[in-house]
C-alpha positions in Angstrom: 43.7 62.8 -51.2 43.1 59.1 -51.2 44.1 57.2 -48.1 46.4 54.3 -48.6 43.9 51.9 -47.1 41.3 53.1 -49.7 43.7 52.4 -52.6 43.5 49.2 -54.5 46.6 48.3 -56.5 46.6 46.6 -59.9 47.3 42.8 -59.6 50.2 41.3 -61.6 49.3 38.2 -63.6 50.5 35.7 -66.2 48.7 33.6 -68.7 49.9 30.0 -68.6 49.5 27.8 -71.5 46.8 25.1 -71.1 47.9 22.2 -73.3 44.3 21.0 -73.6 43.2 24.3 -75.1 46.4 25.7 -76.5 46.3 28.0 -79.5 47.7 26.3 -82.6 50.4 28.9 -83.0 51.8 28.5 -79.5 54.8 26.4 -78.8 55.8 24.6 -75.6 56.6 27.8 -73.5 54.6 27.7 -70.3 53.9 31.5 -69.9 52.3 33.0 -73.1 51.6 36.5 -71.7 52.1 38.7 -68.7 50.0 41.6 -67.5 47.9 43.3 -64.9 44.3 43.4 -63.7 43.2 46.9 -62.8 40.9 47.6 -59.8 38.0 47.8 -62.2 38.6 44.2 -63.2 39.9 45.0 -66.7 42.9 42.9 -67.7 45.8 44.2 -69.9 48.3 41.7 -71.2 51.4 41.7 -73.3 52.0 38.6 -75.4 55.4 37.0 -75.1 56.8 36.6 -78.7 58.9 33.7 -77.4 55.7 31.7 -76.8 55.0 31.4 -80.5 56.8 29.6 -83.3 59.2 32.0 -85.3 56.9 32.0 -88.4 53.9 32.9 -86.3 55.4 35.8 -84.3 54.4 39.4 -84.9 57.2 41.8 -85.7 56.3 44.1 -82.8 54.7 43.9 -79.3 51.1 42.7 -79.1 48.8 43.9 -76.3 45.3 42.7 -75.5 42.6 44.0 -73.2 39.8 41.9 -71.6 36.9 43.0 -69.5 37.3 40.3 -66.9 39.1 37.1 -66.0 36.5 34.9 -67.8 37.0 36.9 -71.0 40.8 36.5 -70.7 40.6 32.8 -70.1 38.3 32.3 -73.1 40.3 34.5 -75.5 43.8 33.4 -74.6 43.0 29.6 -74.3 45.1 29.7 -71.2 44.9 30.0 -67.4 45.1 33.3 -65.6 47.5 33.0 -62.6 47.8 36.0 -60.2 51.3 36.8 -59.0 50.2 39.0 -56.1 47.8 36.7 -54.2 
């Protein structure tokens, strides 16, 4: 059994649009994705359809996985902001 003190919880996060590096398909929504960082450092996000212009939105949900914060920043062209700090 794992003691509570030994347990590291996932950290909630959001990807905020960086206007200087914004993806061409993104609109003016501030938060483009939400997700979690696992204790291993891996980040899982779900893109917000509302953050993209209607013609550039996918029909369904889109999820992405990144190995670390640096990869997420580079791939999303946004800023990772942790909710649980």
